[in-house]
N, C-alpha and C positions, 0 to 999 in steps of 0.2 A: 502493500499501499504506500511505498515510499515513492517518490519523484525527484528525479536528479536536476530537473529544472529548477532554477530560482523564480519561485513565484512572486508577484506584488506581496503577497500576505506575507510570505516567509522574509520577504527583507526588510519590511515594516518592522517585522519581528527582531530581526537582526540588529536594525538601525535602534531599537528600544532598548534592548540588551546594552550595547555599545555607549549609548546615552548612560545608562545606570552605573557601568564600570566608569564612565568620566567621572560621574557624580561621587563614587566611592574614591577615585584617586584624590579629588578635591578635599574631600572629608580627611584624607590621610593626613593633609598638608597641616590641619589645625588640630588634630587629636592623633591617635594610635594606629598602626597597620591593621589591615582588616582582613589579611589573607587568612581563611581556617586553617587551623593547625591539627593533626592528628590529636585527640585529648590524651591526658594523662590522667592517672586515678584522681578522682576528685578530694578534695579536702572533707573528710567525714563531717566536718561542721557546716559544710557548705551551706546549707540550708536554713540555717541561724544565723549565719553572718549578713552584716550590712552589706550594701552597695555603694563602692566610690564612684564618682563619675566619671572617671578613668574604666572602670569595668563595665558600667552602663554603655559608653560609648563604643568599647571594644564590643560588646555584645549584639549592639543594633546594627553596628556597620557590619561585622562579619556576618549575620543574619540576614542582611540585605543581599550580602553577597551570593549567598547559599541560595536564596528564593530565587534570585536572578538566572542563577545557571540551573537551578535544579526541579523547579515547581512545575509541575505536568503541562500546564498551559503556557507557552512561551509569553504570548501578550500578557496575560494577567501575570505570569512572572515579573515582567518588566514594570507592571504600573504599581505591584505590591512592593517592589523593592524601592522603586523610586519614593511612593509615598512614605515609607518608612522614613528613608534618609530624608526627606522634608520635614517629616513628623520631629525628627530627633534633633536637627537644626534649629527648627522652630521652638522648641522647647518643650514640645509635647509630653517627653517622661522624665523630665528634669526633677520631678517631686519623688521618684520613686527612691525607696529608701532602703530596700531589701532584695534580695536573689527572687524570693518567693513571690513578692509585690510584683517583679518584672516578667515573672513566667505567668501571673494570673491577668495584669493589665496588658500586657504586651500580647499575650494571646489571644486575649479576647478581641483587641483591638484587631489583630489579623484576621479572625474570623469574622468580624463584622465587615471590614473593607474588601475582604476577598470572597464574601458571602460562601465561604467555605468552611463547614463543619469539621472537616478533618485536620485542618490545621492548629497546630498547638505547640506550647513548649512544655519541656520537663528539666527538672534538676537532674544531673547525672548520677548525683550522689542518691538519691530517692531510689536508683533502679539498679545502682551499682555498675553500670554498663548502658552504652549508647544502644537501645532495642526496640524495633517496632513493635513488639509484644506488650500489651498492657498488662500491669499487675491485675489477675484476676482474686477477687475477696474469697476468704476462705469460705464464705456463708455462701457464694456460689458454687464453690466445688462440693461442699457438703450436702446441697441442694440437688445433687444427681446431676452436676454439671448444667444447672439451667433447665435440664428437661424437667419441668413443675409437674406436670400433670398426664397421666393415660388413663383414658378411659371409654369403656363401650357404652354406646349411649343407645336407648330404645331403636329398633330397627337395624340392628348389627352396624351402627355407625360408628366408626373409630374417633376419636377425639386425643389430640396430642397439642399439649401448652409447651412451647418453646421459648424462654426470656433471653437466651444469648448462645450464638455460636460460640462456646468456648473454646480457646487455643490450647488444647491439651491432647495428649494421646488418649487417654482414658476415654474422653468425651465420643471417641468414635464407637467404641465398646457401648457406651449407653445408649448410643444412637441405633447401633444393630439389633441390640435387645428391644429397644422400644417399638422400632418398626417391625422385628419379628412378632410383637405381642398382637399389634395391630393389623398383622398381614392377611388374618382371614376375615375382615371387615369388608362390608359391601359397598363402602365410601368411606373417606376419610377428611378429617376437618383438620387442618393445621392452624393453630391460633399462636400468630407472632404479635399481637397486639403490642405488649411489653416488651419485644425484642431489643437489644441495644445494638446489634451489628456482633461482629467478634470475625471469627475464622473462614476466609473462602473457601479452604480445603474442605472444612466440616460442610459446608454448603453445596459442594461439590459431590461430597460422599452422599447427602440425603439426596440429592437431585438424582443420583444413579440408580434410585429404587426406582424411580418414575417414568424414566426416558429410556429409550433403547441405546444399547451398546454403542461407543463411537460418537454419542450425540456430541456438535460442536456447541458449546453453552454460550462462551461469549470469547473474545479476542481482547488482548492488550497491547495498547499502544503506549511506548516510552519515548521520551526526548533523545533518549541515550541509543536508540535502538532504530536501523533503518527498516527491520522487519516486525512485524506484529508478531506477538507470542498467543498462540492457542490454548484456549483453557476448555479440555473435555472433562468428562465427568471424572471422580476418583471413584473407581468400580467397588462397589460392595462386592464380597466373595458370595453370597446368596443373595440373589433376587427373582422373588415370585412371579411369574407370568401375571397373575391377579393382579399385584400389584402397578406394573406396567400399564395396567388397563382401568382400575377402579377409578369412580369419580372423586375429584379433589376439590377442593375447598379450602382456600388461604384466607384468614382473618388480619386483616391491618389496621392500623391508626397513625394520625399524624406523627406520632411521636417513633415509629418504628423507622431504623435508619441502618445503612451501610449493609453487613452481611444479610441481615434481614431483608432487604431491599432487593438483595440479588437473588434470592430464592422466589420471591414473589415475582420479578421481574422475568427470569428466567422461563419458570413454568407458564407465565402468562406469554411470553414470546413463542414459546413450542406450542401453544394451544392446548395447554396439557393442565390447566386448573382455573378455577373461576376464582378470582381474588375479590374480596367482599370487604368494605368497610370505607376508610377514608385516605386521601392521597398522603402517601409517607413523606419524610422528611427529605429525602434528594441528596444522600451522600452517596455518590457513585465511585469516587476514585478510589484505587489502591493506596494506600498509605505504609511510607517506611520511617526511619529515622536517621536523621544526620546530625554528626557534631558541630557545634556552632563555637563553642570554647570549651575548655577543660572542665566547665562546671554547668554547662548548659547543652541541652540538644532540641531540635525542632522535629516534630512529627509532620511530614509533607506529603502532599500527595503525589507520587512520581510516574504513575499510568493511570490510564484513562481505558473502560473496557468499553468494547463494540460488540453489540449483540448481532447475531446472525439476521434476523429480520428486517432490521433497519437501520443498520450500522450506525448506531447512536446507543445512548444509554440515559439515565433517568436523572444525570446531577442537574441540582437545582430545580427540577420538576416533580421529582417524586414519582412513585409509581401509582398512576392511575388506577382506580379498582374497577373493575368490569361492572360491580354492583354499587353504587355508591350508597351508604348509609351511615349513621353515627356509630362511631366504633364500639358503643356500648350495645348496640342492635346487631351487631354482625352474625355472632353466633346463630341467633334465633333466625336470622334472615337465609345461612346456609341449610338449618334445617327444612325451612320453608322450600327454599328451591331443589334439595334432596327429594322433599315429598312430592313435588310438581315433577320432577325426571320421573320418579317411580310411576306415579298417575300416569304420564304419558306413555311408558311402556306397556302398563297394562291396558290401556286403551286400544293399543295398536297390536 
């Protein structure tokens, strides 16, 4: 999907990035060097330390450089980086007194300006390393890796409530056991109304129970790659033919985000499920982690998915349900649609 010719759009992006680089060089003349360095182990007390003006300036100018070079959308990368440098020069963040305050306020500012809920900052000391994997709470791990509820509803309708696609090997085992338990139902309702995202690999594994083998789910497009990367399903060891054919209903809410949206959207794109509820949050980008200083790293979108049906995704638009109802009414709506489906079959 690459193009060797320099289009006007790509030339404009290159000009914007060059403009940002010039701004950074100018700031070097009045501040500190802005080139990001490989981090060294963070001071164990970094989270409690205050923030000097020099540390703030270094962090924000190096953050601007990382955004300009790596954020997935080149034009937005240039806009974000330029806006951050201008805000620092204007004194927008000069009141910050601690590193945690910088993480909170600058992170929120980036999400607001970029309209990208995946952007954020973290203290390296809090994680012990620069990592794209967020810490999971012990409560979620004890709670069946967010597989909150399995139930067989009247009429042999399966019901699964999943609150997050947890990034953990054991979550795959729980997923397999859950779907085996529900595999002999005549229809399945998957409730993602409280799901906050998580692991794309677990999404692909769950999807493999409901789509044919070797199904192309989406492709990933990165700034650093000339070719797109295909994402097929992570195949389960046992997939029953009945699961590949059973009626599926996915419940969603306005707060449903990221990995949970991938699940809904992929099934919707494949014509494999009826999505019911509210339009979701609209966080489609793949997010990684990059060092900014020895005490700070940024969670930054590095790739965007392209789904085969429309060569697009749901970023900032959300997954639009097939049947729009308030989230609180989505389960009853799914049960109603399943009854109507069975009545239609009986009549014919």
